[in-house]
ZADO-1210 file (C-alpha; in nm, 4 decimals, padded with zeros to 6 digits):
<atoms>
<atom x="03.0388" y="02.3654" z="00.6782" code="MET" pos="1"/>
<atom x="02.7741" y="02.4204" z="00.9175" code="ASP" pos="2"/>
<atom x="02.5467" y="02.1916" z="00.7327" code="GLN" pos="3"/>
<atom x="02.1550" y="02.2739" z="00.7843" code="LYS" pos="4"/>
<atom x="01.9225" y="02.1048" z="00.9990" code="ILE" pos="5"/>
<atom x="01.5758" y="02.0219" z="00.8582" code="GLU" pos="6"/>
<atom x="01.2915" y="02.0618" z="01.1141" code="ASN" pos="7"/>
<atom x="01.1431" y="01.7645" z="00.9364" code="LEU" pos="8"/>
<atom x="01.2113" y="01.5026" z="00.6782" code="ILE" pos="9"/>
<atom x="00.9179" y="01.3103" z="00.5141" code="ILE" pos="10"/>
<atom x="01.0254" y="00.9797" z="00.3471" code="ILE" pos="11"/>
<atom x="00.7808" y="00.8354" z="00.1089" code="GLY" pos="12"/>
<atom x="00.5112" y="01.0221" z="-00.0886" code="SER" pos="13"/>
<atom x="00.1684" y="00.8425" z="-00.1220" code="GLY" pos="14"/>
<atom x="-00.1476" y="00.9704" z="00.0748" code="PRO" pos="15"/>
<atom x="00.0169" y="00.9615" z="00.4010" code="ALA" pos="16"/>
<atom x="00.3568" y="01.1669" z="00.3477" code="GLY" pos="17"/>
<atom x="00.1628" y="01.3840" z="00.1140" code="LEU" pos="18"/>
<atom x="-00.0952" y="01.4978" z="00.3806" code="THR" pos="19"/>
<atom x="00.1670" y="01.5202" z="00.6479" code="SER" pos="20"/>
<atom x="00.3384" y="01.7700" z="00.3773" code="ALA" pos="21"/>
<atom x="00.0334" y="01.9412" z="00.3830" code="ILE" pos="22"/>
<atom x="-00.0050" y="01.9884" z="00.7496" code="TYR" pos="23"/>
<atom x="00.3413" y="02.0482" z="00.8173" code="SER" pos="24"/>
<atom x="00.3794" y="02.2968" z="00.5635" code="ALA" pos="25"/>
<atom x="00.0888" y="02.4904" z="00.6608" code="ARG" pos="26"/>
<atom x="00.2463" y="02.5023" z="01.0243" code="ALA" pos="27"/>
<atom x="00.5567" y="02.6651" z="00.8878" code="ARG" pos="28"/>
<atom x="00.7834" y="02.3793" z="00.9102" code="LEU" pos="29"/>
<atom x="00.8956" y="02.4079" z="00.5571" code="GLU" pos="30"/>
<atom x="00.9220" y="02.0259" z="00.5438" code="PRO" pos="31"/>
<atom x="01.1759" y="01.8281" z="00.2815" code="LEU" pos="32"/>
<atom x="01.0113" y="01.5069" z="00.0932" code="MET" pos="33"/>
<atom x="01.2145" y="01.2801" z="00.0153" code="ILE" pos="34"/>
<atom x="00.9659" y="01.1346" z="-00.2327" code="GLU" pos="35"/>
<atom x="01.1332" y="00.8069" z="-00.4191" code="GLY" pos="36"/>
<atom x="01.2024" y="00.7444" z="-00.7635" code="GLU" pos="37"/>
<atom x="00.8632" y="00.5387" z="-00.7526" code="GLU" pos="38"/>
<atom x="00.6954" y="00.8533" z="-00.6302" code="ALA" pos="39"/>
<atom x="00.2778" y="00.8498" z="-00.5377" code="GLY" pos="40"/>
<atom x="00.2826" y="00.5025" z="-00.3903" code="GLY" pos="41"/>
<atom x="00.0004" y="00.2355" z="-00.4848" code="GLN" pos="42"/>
<atom x="-00.2229" y="00.4732" z="-00.6344" code="LEU" pos="43"/>
<atom x="00.0184" y="00.4984" z="-00.8992" code="MET" pos="44"/>
<atom x="-00.0893" y="00.1844" z="-01.0438" code="ILE" pos="45"/>
<atom x="-00.4617" y="00.2316" z="-00.9537" code="THR" pos="46"/>
<atom x="-00.6648" y="00.3340" z="-01.2281" code="THR" pos="47"/>
<atom x="-01.0061" y="00.4103" z="-01.1026" code="GLU" pos="48"/>
<atom x="-01.0217" y="00.5593" z="-00.7364" code="VAL" pos="49"/>
<atom x="-01.4062" y="00.6212" z="-00.6562" code="GLU" pos="50"/>
<atom x="-01.3864" y="00.6197" z="-00.2991" code="ASN" pos="51"/>
<atom x="-01.1897" y="00.8959" z="-00.1898" code="TYR" pos="52"/>
<atom x="-01.4419" y="01.1665" z="-00.0164" code="PRO" pos="53"/>
<atom x="-01.4534" y="01.5063" z="-00.2672" code="GLY" pos="54"/>
<atom x="-01.4466" y="01.3562" z="-00.6585" code="PHE" pos="55"/>
<atom x="-01.8115" y="01.2906" z="-00.6901" code="GLU" pos="56"/>
<atom x="-01.7300" y="01.0927" z="-01.0306" code="HIS" pos="57"/>
<atom x="-01.4149" y="00.9441" z="-00.9391" code="GLY" pos="58"/>
<atom x="-01.0592" y="01.0113" z="-01.0074" code="ILE" pos="59"/>
<atom x="-00.7475" y="00.8236" z="-01.1369" code="THR" pos="60"/>
<atom x="-00.4897" y="00.7121" z="-00.8786" code="GLY" pos="61"/>
<atom x="-00.1905" y="00.9333" z="-01.0556" code="PRO" pos="62"/>
<atom x="-00.4413" y="01.2028" z="-01.0769" code="GLU" pos="63"/>
<atom x="-00.5330" y="01.2170" z="-00.7270" code="LEU" pos="64"/>
<atom x="-00.1546" y="01.2149" z="-00.6026" code="ILE" pos="65"/>
<atom x="-00.0702" y="01.4836" z="-00.8865" code="ALA" pos="66"/>
<atom x="-00.3549" y="01.7020" z="-00.7316" code="VAL" pos="67"/>
<atom x="-00.2158" y="01.6128" z="-00.3391" code="ILE" pos="68"/>
<atom x="00.1038" y="01.7224" z="-00.4698" code="ARG" pos="69"/>
<atom x="00.0209" y="02.0536" z="-00.5917" code="LYS" pos="70"/>
<atom x="-00.1411" y="02.1227" z="-00.2631" code="GLN" pos="71"/>
<atom x="00.1652" y="02.0135" z="-00.0619" code="ALA" pos="72"/>
<atom x="00.3925" y="02.2211" z="-00.2749" code="GLU" pos="73"/>
<atom x="00.1762" y="02.5605" z="-00.2564" code="ARG" pos="74"/>
<atom x="00.2257" y="02.5588" z="00.1384" code="PHE" pos="75"/>
<atom x="00.6428" y="02.4935" z="00.0496" code="GLY" pos="76"/>
<atom x="00.7256" y="02.1600" z="00.0765" code="THR" pos="77"/>
<atom x="01.0366" y="02.1048" z="-00.0994" code="ARG" pos="78"/>
<atom x="01.0741" y="01.7311" z="-00.3153" code="PHE" pos="79"/>
<atom x="01.3568" y="01.5536" z="-00.3849" code="ILE" pos="80"/>
<atom x="01.2423" y="01.2426" z="-00.6158" code="THR" pos="81"/>
<atom x="01.4639" y="01.0117" z="-00.5496" code="ARG" pos="82"/>
<atom x="01.5404" y="00.7265" z="-00.2802" code="ASN" pos="83"/>
<atom x="01.6780" y="00.7472" z="00.0767" code="VAL" pos="84"/>
<atom x="01.9567" y="00.4943" z="00.0661" code="THR" pos="85"/>
<atom x="02.0808" y="00.5114" z="00.4604" code="LYS" pos="86"/>
<atom x="01.9224" y="00.6369" z="00.7924" code="VAL" pos="87"/>
<atom x="02.0984" y="00.6671" z="01.1047" code="ASP" pos="88"/>
<atom x="01.8642" y="00.7510" z="01.4035" code="PHE" pos="89"/>
<atom x="02.0443" y="00.6842" z="01.6641" code="SER" pos="90"/>
<atom x="02.1263" y="01.0757" z="01.7818" code="GLN" pos="91"/>
<atom x="01.9444" y="01.3966" z="01.6750" code="ARG" pos="92"/>
<atom x="01.9545" y="01.5532" z="01.4490" code="PRO" pos="93"/>
<atom x="01.8576" y="01.2499" z="01.2700" code="PHE" pos="94"/>
<atom x="02.1171" y="01.1330" z="00.9467" code="LYS" pos="95"/>
<atom x="01.9140" y="01.0608" z="00.6186" code="VAL" pos="96"/>
<atom x="02.1309" y="00.9576" z="00.3222" code="TRP" pos="97"/>
<atom x="02.0447" y="01.0512" z="-00.0348" code="VAL" pos="98"/>
<atom x="02.3101" y="00.8167" z="-00.2232" code="GLY" pos="99"/>
<atom x="02.6229" y="01.0041" z="-00.0942" code="GLU" pos="100"/>
<atom x="02.4168" y="01.3017" z="-00.0086" code="LYS" pos="101"/>
<atom x="02.3420" y="01.3511" z="00.3839" code="LEU" pos="102"/>
<atom x="02.0760" y="01.5318" z="00.5154" code="TYR" pos="103"/>
<atom x="01.9831" y="01.6330" z="00.8535" code="LEU" pos="104"/>
<atom x="01.6644" y="01.6744" z="01.0610" code="SER" pos="105"/>
<atom x="01.5504" y="01.7539" z="01.4000" code="LYS" pos="106"/>
<atom x="01.2018" y="01.5192" z="01.3314" code="SER" pos="107"/>
<atom x="01.1352" y="01.2361" z="01.0696" code="ILE" pos="108"/>
<atom x="00.8114" y="01.1021" z="00.9504" code="ILE" pos="109"/>
<atom x="00.8180" y="00.7232" z="00.7612" code="VAL" pos="110"/>
<atom x="00.5472" y="00.7011" z="00.5160" code="SER" pos="111"/>
<atom x="00.7117" y="00.4643" z="00.2905" code="THR" pos="112"/>
<atom x="00.4050" y="00.2300" z="00.2490" code="GLY" pos="113"/>
<atom x="00.3624" y="-00.1356" z="00.1625" code="ALA" pos="114"/>
<atom x="00.3982" y="-00.3172" z="-00.1596" code="SER" pos="115"/>
<atom x="00.1394" y="-00.5884" z="-00.3077" code="ALA" pos="116"/>
<atom x="00.2966" y="-00.9231" z="-00.3464" code="GLN" pos="117"/>
<atom x="00.2315" y="-01.0545" z="-00.6995" code="TYR" pos="118"/>
<atom x="00.2950" y="-01.3935" z="-00.8479" code="LEU" pos="119"/>
<atom x="00.5650" y="-01.2793" z="-01.0899" code="GLY" pos="120"/>
<atom x="00.4408" y="-01.3292" z="-01.4173" code="LEU" pos="121"/>
<atom x="00.5023" y="-01.1201" z="-01.6739" code="PRO" pos="122"/>
<atom x="00.1328" y="-01.1500" z="-01.8333" code="SER" pos="123"/>
<atom x="00.0129" y="-01.0090" z="-01.4717" code="GLU" pos="124"/>
<atom x="00.2156" y="-00.7435" z="-01.5037" code="LYS" pos="125"/>
<atom x="00.1203" y="-00.6838" z="-01.8523" code="GLN" pos="126"/>
<atom x="-00.2596" y="-00.6633" z="-01.7514" code="TYR" pos="127"/>
<atom x="-00.2183" y="-00.5025" z="-01.3925" code="LEU" pos="128"/>
<atom x="-00.4741" y="-00.2001" z="-01.3542" code="SER" pos="129"/>
<atom x="-00.6346" y="-00.3984" z="-01.6686" code="ARG" pos="130"/>
<atom x="-00.8162" y="-00.6675" z="-01.4944" code="GLY" pos="131"/>
<atom x="-00.5588" y="-00.7652" z="-01.2521" code="VAL" pos="132"/>
<atom x="-00.5639" y="-00.5929" z="-00.9315" code="SER" pos="133"/>
<atom x="-00.4347" y="-00.6658" z="-00.5322" code="ALA" pos="134"/>
<atom x="-00.7326" y="-00.4650" z="-00.3714" code="CYS" pos="135"/>
<atom x="-01.0863" y="-00.5915" z="-00.3969" code="ALA" pos="136"/>
<atom x="-01.2189" y="-00.2984" z="-00.1894" code="THR" pos="137"/>
<atom x="-01.0808" y="-00.0706" z="-00.4510" code="CYS" pos="138"/>
<atom x="-01.1794" y="-00.2098" z="-00.7597" code="ASP" pos="139"/>
<atom x="-01.4728" y="-00.4585" z="-00.6989" code="GLY" pos="140"/>
<atom x="-01.7114" y="-00.2470" z="-00.8006" code="ALA" pos="141"/>
<atom x="-01.5881" y="-00.2424" z="-01.1477" code="PHE" pos="142"/>
<atom x="-01.6566" y="-00.6311" z="-01.2170" code="PHE" pos="143"/>
<atom x="-02.0120" y="-00.6307" z="-01.1062" code="ARG" pos="144"/>
<atom x="-02.2122" y="-00.9373" z="-01.2718" code="ASP" pos="145"/>
<atom x="-01.9165" y="-01.0396" z="-01.3976" code="MET" pos="146"/>
<atom x="-01.6673" y="-01.3794" z="-01.3181" code="VAL" pos="147"/>
<atom x="-01.3549" y="-01.3004" z="-01.1361" code="VAL" pos="148"/>
<atom x="-01.0789" y="-01.5019" z="-00.9607" code="GLY" pos="149"/>
<atom x="-00.9072" y="-01.4693" z="-00.6262" code="VAL" pos="150"/>
<atom x="-00.5455" y="-01.5855" z="-00.5686" code="VAL" pos="151"/>
<atom x="-00.4525" y="-01.6918" z="-00.2146" code="GLY" pos="152"/>
<atom x="-00.5607" y="-01.8748" z="00.0886" code="GLY" pos="153"/>
<atom x="-00.5002" y="-01.6760" z="00.4032" code="GLY" pos="154"/>
<atom x="-00.7445" y="-01.4443" z="00.5507" code="ASP" pos="155"/>
<atom x="-00.7298" y="-01.1620" z="00.3224" code="THR" pos="156"/>
<atom x="-00.8225" y="-01.4086" z="00.0194" code="ALA" pos="157"/>
<atom x="-01.1288" y="-01.5156" z="00.2203" code="MET" pos="158"/>
<atom x="-01.2384" y="-01.1681" z="00.2804" code="GLU" pos="159"/>
<atom x="-01.1712" y="-01.0373" z="-00.0787" code="GLU" pos="160"/>
<atom x="-01.3695" y="-01.3298" z="-00.2401" code="ALA" pos="161"/>
<atom x="-01.6287" y="-01.2774" z="00.0026" code="GLN" pos="162"/>
<atom x="-01.6380" y="-00.8854" z="-00.0903" code="PHE" pos="163"/>
<atom x="-01.6522" y="-00.9442" z="-00.4397" code="LEU" pos="164"/>
<atom x="-01.9349" y="-01.1994" z="-00.3875" code="THR" pos="165"/>
<atom x="-02.1564" y="-00.8635" z="-00.3694" code="ARG" pos="166"/>
<atom x="-02.0628" y="-00.7560" z="-00.7429" code="PHE" pos="167"/>
<atom x="-01.9434" y="-01.0772" z="-00.9027" code="ALA" pos="168"/>
<atom x="-02.1875" y="-01.3375" z="-00.9945" code="LYS" pos="169"/>
<atom x="-01.9326" y="-01.5824" z="-00.9883" code="LYS" pos="170"/>
<atom x="-01.5773" y="-01.6056" z="-00.7826" code="VAL" pos="171"/>
<atom x="-01.3337" y="-01.8445" z="-00.8165" code="TYR" pos="172"/>
<atom x="-01.0735" y="-01.9105" z="-00.5185" code="VAL" pos="173"/>
<atom x="-00.7344" y="-02.0075" z="-00.6595" code="ILE" pos="174"/>
<atom x="-00.5128" y="-02.1775" z="-00.3875" code="HIS" pos="175"/>
<atom x="-00.1704" y="-02.3870" z="-00.4503" code="ARG" pos="176"/>
<atom x="-00.2425" y="-02.6310" z="-00.1343" code="ARG" pos="177"/>
<atom x="-00.5279" y="-02.8713" z="-00.0428" code="ASP" pos="178"/>
<atom x="-00.6662" y="-02.6552" z="00.2390" code="HIS" pos="179"/>
<atom x="-00.6584" y="-02.2688" z="00.3724" code="PHE" pos="180"/>
<atom x="-00.4283" y="-02.1096" z="00.6107" code="ARG" pos="181"/>
<atom x="-00.7186" y="-01.8633" z="00.6813" code="ALA" pos="182"/>
<atom x="-00.9388" y="-01.8943" z="00.9951" code="SER" pos="183"/>
<atom x="-01.1361" y="-02.1955" z="01.0374" code="LYS" pos="184"/>
<atom x="-01.4566" y="-01.9419" z="01.0436" code="ILE" pos="185"/>
<atom x="-01.3309" y="-01.7231" z="00.7468" code="MET" pos="186"/>
<atom x="-01.2383" y="-02.0639" z="00.5493" code="ALA" pos="187"/>
<atom x="-01.5609" y="-02.2179" z="00.6405" code="GLU" pos="188"/>
<atom x="-01.7858" y="-01.9258" z="00.4987" code="ARG" pos="189"/>
<atom x="-01.5626" y="-01.9315" z="00.1648" code="THR" pos="190"/>
<atom x="-01.6240" y="-02.2993" z="00.1102" code="VAL" pos="191"/>
<atom x="-02.0047" y="-02.2623" z="00.1968" code="GLN" pos="192"/>
<atom x="-02.0926" y="-01.9432" z="-00.0130" code="HIS" pos="193"/>
<atom x="-02.3130" y="-02.0397" z="-00.3239" code="PRO" pos="194"/>
<atom x="-02.1307" y="-01.7709" z="-00.5305" code="LYS" pos="195"/>
<atom x="-01.7791" y="-01.9130" z="-00.4572" code="ILE" pos="196"/>
<atom x="-01.5667" y="-02.2272" z="-00.6618" code="GLU" pos="197"/>
<atom x="-01.2676" y="-02.3023" z="-00.4709" code="VAL" pos="198"/>
<atom x="-00.9875" y="-02.4672" z="-00.7139" code="LEU" pos="199"/>
<atom x="-00.7647" y="-02.6349" z="-00.4845" code="TRP" pos="200"/>
<atom x="-00.4248" y="-02.7439" z="-00.5669" code="ASN" pos="201"/>
<atom x="-00.4125" y="-02.5009" z="-00.8504" code="SER" pos="202"/>
<atom x="-00.1879" y="-02.2023" z="-00.9233" code="GLU" pos="203"/>
<atom x="-00.2384" y="-01.9217" z="-01.2022" code="VAL" pos="204"/>
<atom x="00.0538" y="-02.0149" z="-01.4870" code="SER" pos="205"/>
<atom x="-00.0501" y="-01.6892" z="-01.6940" code="GLU" pos="206"/>
<atom x="-00.3065" y="-01.4443" z="-01.7427" code="VAL" pos="207"/>
<atom x="-00.4858" y="-01.4218" z="-02.0265" code="LEU" pos="208"/>
<atom x="-00.6142" y="-01.1309" z="-02.2086" code="GLY" pos="209"/>
<atom x="-00.6688" y="-00.9511" z="-02.5988" code="ASP" pos="210"/>
<atom x="-00.4499" y="-00.6858" z="-02.5492" code="GLY" pos="211"/>
<atom x="-00.6605" y="-00.4560" z="-02.3544" code="LYS" pos="212"/>
<atom x="-00.8088" y="-00.6327" z="-02.0949" code="ASN" pos="213"/>
<atom x="-00.8283" y="-00.9844" z="-01.8941" code="VAL" pos="214"/>
<atom x="-01.0125" y="-01.2645" z="-02.0584" code="THR" pos="215"/>
<atom x="-00.9098" y="-01.5456" z="-01.8395" code="GLY" pos="216"/>
<atom x="-00.6508" y="-01.7409" z="-01.6681" code="VAL" pos="217"/>
<atom x="-00.4360" y="-02.0818" z="-01.7580" code="LYS" pos="218"/>
<atom x="-00.4403" y="-02.2683" z="-01.4061" code="VAL" pos="219"/>
<atom x="-00.1991" y="-02.5425" z="-01.3542" code="LYS" pos="220"/>
<atom x="-00.2741" y="-02.8603" z="-01.0967" code="ASN" pos="221"/>
<atom x="00.0134" y="-02.8587" z="-00.8687" code="THR" pos="222"/>
<atom x="-00.0180" y="-03.2130" z="-00.8376" code="GLN" pos="223"/>
<atom x="-00.0663" y="-03.3796" z="-01.1888" code="GLU" pos="224"/>
<atom x="00.0915" y="-03.0728" z="-01.3823" code="GLY" pos="225"/>
<atom x="-00.2516" y="-03.0847" z="-01.6079" code="SER" pos="226"/>
<atom x="-00.3621" y="-02.7250" z="-01.7027" code="THR" pos="227"/>
<atom x="-00.7135" y="-02.5806" z="-01.8243" code="LYS" pos="228"/>
<atom x="-00.8530" y="-02.2278" z="-01.9081" code="ASP" pos="229"/>
<atom x="-01.0841" y="-02.0368" z="-01.7122" code="LEU" pos="230"/>
<atom x="-01.2685" y="-01.7483" z="-01.8512" code="THR" pos="231"/>
<atom x="-01.2918" y="-01.4218" z="-01.6347" code="MET" pos="232"/>
<atom x="-01.2630" y="-01.0557" z="-01.6659" code="GLN" pos="233"/>
<atom x="-01.1063" y="-01.0029" z="-01.3346" code="GLY" pos="234"/>
<atom x="-00.7950" y="-01.1261" z="-01.1278" code="LEU" pos="235"/>
<atom x="-00.7353" y="-01.0441" z="-00.7690" code="PHE" pos="236"/>
<atom x="-00.3818" y="-01.1473" z="-00.6052" code="ILE" pos="237"/>
<atom x="-00.4317" y="-01.1945" z="-00.2402" code="ALA" pos="238"/>
<atom x="-00.1012" y="-01.3468" z="-00.1419" code="ILE" pos="239"/>
<atom x="-00.0445" y="-01.0661" z="00.1156" code="GLY" pos="240"/>
<atom x="00.1206" y="-00.6927" z="00.1190" code="HIS" pos="241"/>
<atom x="00.4868" y="-00.6292" z="00.2328" code="LYS" pos="242"/>
<atom x="00.5690" y="-00.3120" z="00.4260" code="PRO" pos="243"/>
<atom x="00.8493" y="-00.1018" z="00.2829" code="ASN" pos="244"/>
<atom x="01.0544" y="-00.1307" z="00.5798" code="THR" pos="245"/>
<atom x="01.4265" y="-00.2772" z="00.5601" code="SER" pos="246"/>
<atom x="01.5698" y="00.0576" z="00.5614" code="LEU" pos="247"/>
<atom x="01.4626" y="00.0829" z="00.9493" code="PHE" pos="248"/>
<atom x="01.5367" y="-00.2940" z="01.0305" code="LYS" pos="249"/>
<atom x="01.7231" y="-00.2989" z="01.3682" code="GLY" pos="250"/>
<atom x="01.6388" y="00.0858" z="01.4417" code="LEU" pos="251"/>
<atom x="01.2340" y="00.0761" z="01.4336" code="LEU" pos="252"/>
<atom x="01.0302" y="-00.1469" z="01.6083" code="ASP" pos="253"/>
<atom x="00.8149" y="-00.3914" z="01.3845" code="MET" pos="254"/>
<atom x="00.5916" y="-00.6629" z="01.4257" code="ASN" pos="255"/>
<atom x="00.6603" y="-01.0089" z="01.2828" code="GLU" pos="256"/>
<atom x="00.5779" y="-00.8943" z="00.9011" code="THR" pos="257"/>
<atom x="00.7923" y="-00.5884" z="00.9345" code="GLY" pos="258"/>
<atom x="00.4887" y="-00.3079" z="00.9669" code="TYR" pos="259"/>
<atom x="00.6424" y="-00.0574" z="01.1813" code="LEU" pos="260"/>
<atom x="00.4914" y="-00.0560" z="01.5356" code="VAL" pos="261"/>
<atom x="00.3282" y="00.2883" z="01.6513" code="THR" pos="262"/>
<atom x="00.2152" y="00.3646" z="02.0065" code="LYS" pos="263"/>
<atom x="-00.1355" y="00.3501" z="02.0782" code="ALA" pos="264"/>
<atom x="-00.3750" y="00.6268" z="01.9501" code="ASN" pos="265"/>
<atom x="-00.0944" y="00.7890" z="01.7722" code="SER" pos="266"/>
<atom x="00.1934" y="00.8074" z="01.5005" code="THR" pos="267"/>
<atom x="00.5173" y="00.7958" z="01.7431" code="TYR" pos="268"/>
<atom x="00.7423" y="00.5051" z="01.6904" code="THR" pos="269"/>
<atom x="01.0133" y="00.3950" z="01.9754" code="ASN" pos="270"/>
<atom x="01.2054" y="00.6452" z="01.8626" code="ILE" pos="271"/>
<atom x="01.1373" y="01.0269" z="01.9900" code="GLU" pos="272"/>
<atom x="01.1121" y="01.2377" z="01.6893" code="GLY" pos="273"/>
<atom x="01.0502" y="00.9663" z="01.4550" code="VAL" pos="274"/>
<atom x="00.6940" y="00.8946" z="01.3625" code="PHE" pos="275"/>
<atom x="00.5096" y="00.6757" z="01.0831" code="ALA" pos="276"/>
<atom x="00.1904" y="00.6751" z="00.9017" code="ALA" pos="277"/>
<atom x="00.0041" y="00.5090" z="00.6100" code="GLY" pos="278"/>
<atom x="00.0619" y="00.1598" z="00.5159" code="ASP" pos="279"/>
<atom x="00.3919" y="00.1139" z="00.6447" code="VAL" pos="280"/>
<atom x="00.2351" y="00.0905" z="00.9818" code="GLN" pos="281"/>
<atom x="-00.1417" y="00.0049" z="00.8886" code="ASP" pos="282"/>
<atom x="-00.1885" y="-00.3713" z="00.7957" code="HIS" pos="283"/>
<atom x="-00.5504" y="-00.3511" z="00.8735" code="VAL" pos="284"/>
<atom x="-00.7451" y="-00.1080" z="00.6308" code="TYR" pos="285"/>
<atom x="-00.4876" y="00.0195" z="00.3608" code="ARG" pos="286"/>
<atom x="-00.6681" y="00.2464" z="00.1972" code="GLN" pos="287"/>
<atom x="-00.6005" y="00.6070" z="00.0618" code="ALA" pos="288"/>
<atom x="-00.8360" y="00.7731" z="00.3155" code="ILE" pos="289"/>
<atom x="-00.6824" y="00.6150" z="00.6013" code="THR" pos="290"/>
<atom x="-00.3429" y="00.6499" z="00.4844" code="ALA" pos="291"/>
<atom x="-00.4195" y="01.0301" z="00.4776" code="ALA" pos="292"/>
<atom x="-00.5689" y="01.0248" z="00.7938" code="GLY" pos="293"/>
<atom x="-00.2867" y="00.8908" z="00.9707" code="THR" pos="294"/>
<atom x="-00.0615" y="01.1380" z="00.7496" code="GLY" pos="295"/>
<atom x="-00.2589" y="01.4432" z="00.9126" code="CYS" pos="296"/>
<atom x="-00.2135" y="01.2502" z="01.2660" code="MET" pos="297"/>
<atom x="00.1846" y="01.1969" z="01.2082" code="ALA" pos="298"/>
<atom x="00.1683" y="01.5889" z="01.1435" code="ALA" pos="299"/>
<atom x="00.0009" y="01.6897" z="01.4455" code="ILE" pos="300"/>
<atom x="00.2261" y="01.4623" z="01.6866" code="ASP" pos="301"/>
<atom x="00.5279" y="01.5921" z="01.4901" code="CYS" pos="302"/>
<atom x="00.4455" y="01.9684" z="01.5350" code="GLU" pos="303"/>
<atom x="00.3695" y="01.9004" z="01.9193" code="ARG" pos="304"/>
<atom x="00.6737" y="01.7195" z="01.9545" code="TRP" pos="305"/>
<atom x="00.8714" y="01.9792" z="01.8153" code="LEU" pos="306"/>
<atom x="00.6997" y="02.2391" z="02.0185" code="ASP" pos="307"/>
<atom x="00.7922" y="02.0704" z="02.3172" code="GLY" pos="308"/>
<atom x="01.1597" y="02.0302" z="02.2338" code="GLN" pos="309"/>
<atom x="01.1843" y="02.4406" z="02.2138" code="GLU" pos="310"/>
<atom x="01.0698" y="02.4849" z="02.5439" code="HIS" pos="311"/>
</atoms>
């Protein structure tokens, strides 16, 4: 049987993928989005989004995804709510498998995002979005005049802690070693900040709460094994993000931590006709609005590239 060859398959359905769907659908490319079983990306575990333009009074993460998805659907995007299991980009048309089913496409936009790394505690999961967060830029403003903690010892943890001092009255930095792996200047700023207290050789063993919100954490000393309870209303996990790129290992160029590498000022990957947008290729900003912006770029890059192929 002659199998249909799609113009464009979009893999992933956060703000990057959905924005690329809106643009490509309006350009009459009739995109097929394979959105994954956990559709919507990191915004699905974000309660209040107050920094996305156009929503004066804020909006919840799931509501924001729902409204962008409807917009993409209105222009003719088709959705498959399953995970891509395998890809083959060695020749065109590109091959994308969902289980046993094979889809063919002239072009691909990869927008599989990244996932924040967590400590793996059941109590942490229980209070996710109810005091536990992995994004100070997103959620810091909700902790005005409160006590918060940051877990981590790299540059991201230092940035998060310093950012949180604008709102919180006190910030604990909880680090399992006796020195930071952050750059010297970031570490110095953190240690010297009057609002920040560093707890060395310490790890969070449990997140404490009243069933609704975080009320504190249990901290264990990694050398002595002793524990103590600290009262706080927010806990920010800053131990890194992991891009969702395992599907593309050995196919697409990545940096040492697995983020897809795109050509300067574009969304082109190392394979012609395959584009990348959002947090899967952005380890710097990691915001919904920047993801949406690169989703727009990817759709325009893809449309122009397809035009070039036809001529």
